[in-house]
FISE-560719 format. One record per atom (N, C-alpha, C, CB): residue number from 1; atom name; x, z, y; residue in one letter. Coordinates in steps of 0.02 Angstrom, whole numbers, plus 32768, in hexadecimal, padded with zeros to 4 digits. Glycine has a CB too. Layout:
REM residues N
+-----+-------+------+------+------+--------+
| num | atome |   xx |   zz |   yy | residu |
+-----+-------+------+------+------+--------+
| NUM |    CA |    X |    Z |    Y |      A |
...
+-----+-------+------+------+------+--------+
This chain:
REM residues 59
+-----+-------+------+------+------+--------+
| num | atome |   xx |   zz |   yy | residu |
+-----+-------+------+------+------+--------+
|   1 |     N | 85FB | 9711 | C51A |      M |
|   1 |    CA | 85DF | 96D2 | C52F |      M |
|   1 |     C | 85B2 | 96E0 | C56A |      M |
|   1 |    CB | 85B8 | 96AE | C4F4 |      M |
|   2 |     N | 85C1 | 96C2 | C5A3 |      A |
|   2 |    CA | 859A | 96D0 | C5DF |      A |
|   2 |     C | 8553 | 96B4 | C5DA |      A |
|   2 |    CB | 85BD | 96B3 | C61C |      A |
|   3 |     N | 854D | 9675 | C5C4 |      E |
|   3 |    CA | 850C | 9656 | C5BA |      E |
|   3 |     C | 84F6 | 9660 | C572 |      E |
|   3 |    CB | 850D | 960B | C5CD |      E |
|   4 |     N | 84B6 | 9663 | C568 |      T |
|   4 |    CA | 849B | 9667 | C524 |      T |
|   4 |     C | 847F | 9622 | C512 |      T |
|   4 |    CB | 8465 | 969F | C51D |      T |
|   5 |     N | 8498 | 9606 | C4DB |      F |
|   5 |    CA | 8482 | 95C5 | C4C6 |      F |
|   5 |     C | 845A | 95CB | C486 |      F |
|   5 |    CB | 84BD | 9596 | C4BC |      F |
|   6 |     N | 842D | 959B | C47B |      K |
|   6 |    CA | 8404 | 959A | C43F |      K |
|   6 |     C | 8400 | 9553 | C424 |      K |
|   6 |    CB | 83BD | 95B7 | C44D |      K |
|   7 |     N | 83EC | 954A | C3E5 |      P |
|   7 |    CA | 83E6 | 9507 | C3CA |      P |
|   7 |     C | 83BA | 94DB | C3F7 |      P |
|   7 |    CB | 83CA | 950A | C384 |      P |
|   8 |     N | 83D1 | 949D | C400 |      G |
|   8 |    CA | 83AC | 946E | C42A |      G |
|   8 |     C | 83C5 | 9469 | C471 |      G |
|   8 |    CB | 8364 | 9480 | C42A |      G |
|   9 |     N | 83ED | 949B | C487 |      D |
|   9 |    CA | 8408 | 9499 | C4CB |      D |
|   9 |     C | 843A | 9460 | C4D2 |      D |
|   9 |    CB | 8428 | 94DC | C4DE |      D |
|  10 |     N | 843B | 9440 | C50C |      V |
|  10 |    CA | 846C | 940C | C51C |      V |
|  10 |     C | 84A6 | 942F | C540 |      V |
|  10 |    CB | 844D | 93D2 | C547 |      V |
|  11 |     N | 84E3 | 9424 | C528 |      V |
|  11 |    CA | 851E | 9443 | C545 |      V |
|  11 |     C | 8556 | 940F | C54A |      V |
|  11 |    CB | 8535 | 9480 | C51A |      V |
|  12 |     N | 858B | 9422 | C56B |      R |
|  12 |    CA | 85C8 | 93FB | C56B |      R |
|  12 |     C | 8603 | 942A | C574 |      R |
|  12 |    CB | 85C7 | 93C3 | C5A3 |      R |
|  13 |     N | 863D | 9414 | C561 |      L |
|  13 |    CA | 8679 | 943D | C56A |      L |
|  13 |     C | 8686 | 9446 | C5B5 |      L |
|  13 |    CB | 86B5 | 941D | C547 |      L |
|  14 |     N | 869E | 9480 | C5C8 |      K |
|  14 |    CA | 86AF | 948C | C60E |      K |
|  14 |     C | 86E6 | 945D | C625 |      K |
|  14 |    CB | 86C4 | 94D5 | C618 |      K |
|  15 |     N | 8710 | 9447 | C5F7 |      A |
|  15 |    CA | 8746 | 9419 | C607 |      A |
|  15 |     C | 872D | 93D1 | C60E |      A |
|  15 |    CB | 877C | 941C | C5D1 |      A |
|  16 |     N | 86ED | 93C5 | C600 |      G |
|  16 |    CA | 86D1 | 9382 | C605 |      G |
|  16 |     C | 86C1 | 9366 | C5C0 |      G |
|  16 |    CB | 8700 | 9353 | C62A |      G |
|  17 |     N | 86AB | 9328 | C5BF |      G |
|  17 |    CA | 869C | 9308 | C57F |      G |
|  17 |     C | 8652 | 92F8 | C57A |      G |
|  17 |    CB | 86B1 | 9334 | C546 |      G |
|  18 |     N | 863E | 92E1 | C53F |      P |
|  18 |    CA | 85F8 | 92CC | C535 |      P |
|  18 |     C | 85C8 | 9308 | C532 |      P |
|  18 |    CB | 85F1 | 92A3 | C4F6 |      P |
|  19 |     N | 8588 | 92F9 | C53F |      K |
|  19 |    CA | 8555 | 932C | C536 |      K |
|  19 |     C | 854B | 9335 | C4EB |      K |
|  19 |    CB | 8511 | 9318 | C559 |      K |
|  20 |     N | 853E | 9374 | C4D7 |      M |
|  20 |    CA | 8536 | 9385 | C490 |      M |
|  20 |     C | 84F6 | 93AE | C48A |      M |
|  20 |    CB | 8574 | 93AD | C475 |      M |
|  21 |     N | 84DB | 93B1 | C44E |      V |
|  21 |    CA | 84A0 | 93D9 | C43F |      V |
|  21 |     C | 84B5 | 9412 | C411 |      V |
|  21 |    CB | 8467 | 93AF | C41F |      V |
|  22 |     N | 84A1 | 944F | C421 |      V |
|  22 |    CA | 84AF | 9488 | C3F6 |      V |
|  22 |     C | 8483 | 9484 | C3B8 |      V |
|  22 |    CB | 84A3 | 94CC | C41C |      V |
|  23 |     N | 84A3 | 9484 | C37D |      E |
|  23 |    CA | 847D | 9483 | C33D |      E |
|  23 |     C | 846D | 94CB | C327 |      E |
|  23 |    CB | 84A6 | 945F | C306 |      E |
|  24 |     N | 849F | 94F7 | C32C |      Y |
|  24 |    CA | 8494 | 953D | C31B |      Y |
|  24 |     C | 84CC | 9567 | C339 |      Y |
|  24 |    CB | 8491 | 9547 | C2CE |      Y |
|  25 |     N | 84C1 | 95A7 | C33C |      V |
|  25 |    CA | 84F2 | 95D7 | C356 |      V |
|  25 |     C | 850D | 95FF | C31B |      V |
|  25 |    CB | 84D3 | 9607 | C38C |      V |
|  26 |     N | 854E | 9600 | C313 |      Q |
|  26 |    CA | 856F | 9623 | C2DC |      Q |
|  26 |     C | 8590 | 9663 | C2F5 |      Q |
|  26 |    CB | 85A4 | 95F5 | C2BA |      Q |
|  27 |     N | 8583 | 9699 | C2D4 |      D |
|  27 |    CA | 85A2 | 96D9 | C2E5 |      D |
|  27 |     C | 8598 | 96EE | C32E |      D |
|  27 |    CB | 85EC | 96D7 | C2D6 |      D |
|  28 |     N | 8561 | 96D8 | C34D |      D |
|  28 |    CA | 8551 | 96E9 | C392 |      D |
|  28 |     C | 8585 | 96D3 | C3C5 |      D |
|  28 |    CB | 8546 | 9733 | C398 |      D |
|  29 |     N | 85B7 | 96AC | C3B0 |      R |
|  29 |    CA | 85EC | 9699 | C3DF |      R |
|  29 |     C | 85FE | 964F | C3DD |      R |
|  29 |    CB | 8629 | 96C1 | C3D1 |      R |
|  30 |     N | 85F7 | 9630 | C3A3 |      K |
|  30 |    CA | 860A | 95E9 | C39D |      K |
|  30 |     C | 85CC | 95BD | C39A |      K |
|  30 |    CB | 8636 | 95DE | C35F |      K |
|  31 |     N | 85D0 | 9585 | C3BC |      L |
|  31 |    CA | 8599 | 9556 | C3BE |      L |
|  31 |     C | 85A9 | 951A | C393 |      L |
|  31 |    CB | 8588 | 9541 | C406 |      L |
|  32 |     N | 857E | 950A | C364 |      A |
|  32 |    CA | 8584 | 94CD | C33D |      A |
|  32 |     C | 8561 | 9497 | C365 |      A |
|  32 |    CB | 8566 | 94D4 | C2F3 |      A |
|  33 |     N | 8586 | 9464 | C379 |      C |
|  33 |    CA | 856B | 9430 | C3A4 |      C |
|  33 |     C | 8570 | 93EC | C383 |      C |
|  33 |    CB | 858F | 942F | C3E7 |      C |
|  34 |     N | 8542 | 93C0 | C396 |      V |
|  34 |    CA | 8542 | 937B | C37E |      V |
|  34 |     C | 853F | 934D | C3BB |      V |
|  34 |    CB | 8505 | 936E | C34E |      V |
|  35 |     N | 8562 | 9314 | C3B7 |      W |
|  35 |    CA | 8561 | 92E2 | C3EC |      W |
|  35 |     C | 8571 | 929E | C3CD |      W |
|  35 |    CB | 8593 | 92F4 | C425 |      W |
|  36 |     N | 8569 | 926B | C3F4 |      F |
|  36 |    CA | 8574 | 9227 | C3DC |      F |
|  36 |     C | 85AD | 9207 | C402 |      F |
|  36 |    CB | 8534 | 91FD | C3E2 |      F |
|  37 |     N | 85D9 | 91E5 | C3DD |      L |
|  37 |    CA | 8612 | 91C4 | C3FB |      L |
|  37 |     C | 861B | 9180 | C3D9 |      L |
|  37 |    CB | 8653 | 91EF | C3F4 |      L |
|  38 |     N | 8614 | 914C | C400 |      E |
|  38 |    CA | 861C | 9107 | C3E7 |      E |
|  38 |     C | 85F1 | 90FB | C3A9 |      E |
|  38 |    CB | 8665 | 90FA | C3D6 |      E |
|  39 |     N | 85B3 | 9112 | C3AC |      G |
|  39 |    CA | 8583 | 9107 | C376 |      G |
|  39 |     C | 858B | 9135 | C33A |      G |
|  39 |    CB | 8589 | 90C2 | C35F |      G |
|  40 |     N | 85BA | 9164 | C33D |      N |
|  40 |    CA | 85C5 | 9193 | C306 |      N |
|  40 |     C | 85AF | 91D9 | C31A |      N |
|  40 |    CB | 860F | 9193 | C2F2 |      N |
|  41 |     N | 8593 | 91FD | C2EA |      T |
|  41 |    CA | 8580 | 9243 | C2F5 |      T |
|  41 |     C | 85BD | 926F | C2EB |      T |
|  41 |    CB | 8546 | 9258 | C2C5 |      T |
|  42 |     N | 85C9 | 929B | C31B |      K |
|  42 |    CA | 8601 | 92CB | C318 |      K |
|  42 |     C | 85E5 | 9311 | C318 |      K |
|  42 |    CB | 8633 | 92C0 | C353 |      K |
|  43 |     N | 8607 | 933F | C2F6 |      R |
|  43 |    CA | 85F3 | 9385 | C2F5 |      R |
|  43 |     C | 8632 | 93B1 | C2F7 |      R |
|  43 |    CB | 85C8 | 9396 | C2B5 |      R |
|  44 |     N | 862B | 93EA | C319 |      D |
|  44 |    CA | 8662 | 941A | C31B |      D |
|  44 |     C | 8647 | 945D | C334 |      D |
|  44 |    CB | 869D | 9401 | C348 |      D |
|  45 |     N | 8671 | 9491 | C32C |      L |
|  45 |    CA | 8662 | 94D4 | C346 |      L |
|  45 |     C | 868A | 94E0 | C385 |      L |
|  45 |    CB | 8671 | 950B | C310 |      L |
|  46 |     N | 866B | 94FE | C3B7 |      F |
|  46 |    CA | 868D | 950E | C3F5 |      F |
|  46 |     C | 867E | 9555 | C409 |      F |
|  46 |    CB | 8677 | 94DD | C42D |      F |
|  47 |     N | 86AF | 9579 | C424 |      P |
|  47 |    CA | 86A1 | 95BC | C43F |      P |
|  47 |     C | 8670 | 95B5 | C479 |      P |
|  47 |    CB | 86E3 | 95DF | C457 |      P |
|  48 |     N | 8640 | 95E2 | C47C |      G |
|  48 |    CA | 860E | 95E0 | C4B1 |      G |
|  48 |     C | 862C | 95E2 | C4F6 |      G |
|  48 |    CB | 85DF | 9619 | C4A9 |      G |
|  49 |     N | 8666 | 9601 | C4FD |      E |
|  49 |    CA | 8687 | 9606 | C53F |      E |
|  49 |     C | 86A1 | 95C3 | C557 |      E |
|  49 |    CB | 86C0 | 9637 | C53C |      E |
|  50 |     N | 86A5 | 9592 | C52A |      C |
|  50 |    CA | 86C2 | 9550 | C53C |      C |
|  50 |     C | 868D | 951C | C54F |      C |
|  50 |    CB | 86EB | 9537 | C503 |      C |
|  51 |     N | 864D | 952D | C54B |      V |
|  51 |    CA | 8619 | 94FC | C55B |      V |
|  51 |     C | 85EE | 9515 | C595 |      V |
|  51 |    CB | 85EE | 94EE | C51E |      V |
|  52 |     N | 85CB | 94E5 | C5B3 |      E |
|  52 |    CA | 859E | 94F5 | C5EA |      E |
|  52 |     C | 8561 | 94C8 | C5E6 |      E |
|  52 |    CB | 85C1 | 94ED | C630 |      E |
|  53 |     N | 852E | 94DA | C60A |      T |
|  53 |    CA | 84F3 | 94AF | C60F |      T |
|  53 |     C | 8502 | 947B | C645 |      T |
|  53 |    CB | 84B2 | 94D8 | C621 |      T |
|  54 |     N | 84FA | 943A | C635 |      P |
|  54 |    CA | 8508 | 9408 | C669 |      P |
|  54 |     C | 84D6 | 940E | C6A2 |      P |
|  54 |    CB | 8505 | 93C1 | C64B |      P |
|  55 |     N | 84E8 | 93F8 | C6DE |      P |
|  55 |    CA | 84B8 | 93F9 | C715 |      P |
|  55 |     C | 8478 | 93D4 | C702 |      P |
|  55 |    CB | 84D7 | 93DA | C754 |      P |
|  56 |     N | 8440 | 93E7 | C71E |      A |
|  56 |    CA | 83FF | 93CB | C70C |      A |
|  56 |     C | 83FD | 937F | C713 |      A |
|  56 |    CB | 83C8 | 93E9 | C737 |      A |
|  57 |     N | 841F | 9363 | C743 |      K |
|  57 |    CA | 841E | 931B | C74D |      K |
|  57 |     C | 8442 | 92F6 | C715 |      K |
|  57 |    CB | 843C | 9308 | C790 |      K |
|  58 |     N | 846C | 9319 | C6ED |      E |
|  58 |    CA | 8490 | 92FA | C6B6 |      E |
|  58 |     C | 8470 | 9309 | C673 |      E |
|  58 |    CB | 84D7 | 9312 | C6B5 |      E |
|  59 |     N | 8444 | 933B | C66E |      A |
|  59 |    CA | 8428 | 9350 | C62E |      A |
|  59 |     C | 83F8 | 9321 | C611 |      A |
|  59 |    CB | 8407 | 9390 | C634 |      A |
+-----+-------+------+------+------+--------+
């Protein structure tokens, strides 16, 4: 994982999509993230290599 993420960091998938918040890091490689979609809370695990920090103007 090129970037190091920690709980509370705002991230998004490199392929695009909504901003997400890192809840915890699992096995030093997967990020448990939470985000909101149409008023519903969503959660999933993502490989750290697949997310990035959004530009400051979007964070």
